[in-house]
N, C-alpha and C positions, 0 to 999 in steps of 0.2 A: 742334603744328606738323608739317606734312607736309614731305617732302623728296624730291628726285630724285637723291640721292647714288648710289644703286645704278645708275641710268641713266648718270650722268656717269662713274662708275667703269667701266662696261661699254664706253662709247664710247672710253675710253682703253685698254681691254683690260688693266685692272689687277686684281690680286687684292686682297682686303681687307687682307692682310698688307702688300703693296707700298704701298697707300695709307696705311696706318697708319704705316709707316716714313717715308714722305715727309712726313707731318704731325707726326711725333713723338708719336704716341699709340699705344695698344694696339689690337690687332685687335678686342678685345671692345668698345672704344669705337665703332669703325666699325660693328660688328654692331648695337649698341644704337641708333645713330643711324639706320641703314637700316631697322630694325624699328619706328621711331617710339617707342622706349622711353626715349630720352634726347635732350634738346634740348641741342645744344652751346652752350658759352659764346659770347659775342659774338666774342671773340678767335679761338676755334677756327673759328667760322663764316666769319670773314674769311680765315683761313688756307686753309680749304677752297675758298672762292671764288677766292682768288689762285692756288691750286694748279691749278685747272681753267681759269683765265683767264676767269672768268664773274662775273656780279653775284650777290650774296647772294640777291637776290629770284628769280634763275633757278633756284637750287638749293633754297632753303627757302621754303615757302609758309605764311604765317601765317594761321591760321583763328581768328577771334574767338569 
């Protein structure tokens, strides 16, 4: 699954650490998601979307 997390983070001028603190996860989790090495849980995906006031589908792109 691809994502636009880095783009959304840049639009808000947030560091990985700031985003991680806002979501209650580690910076390593944000790094892994941005590098497509980790797909977040559904709950975390919802938290990310809510944090950015966006739809999950706007941030995460599912490839079959």
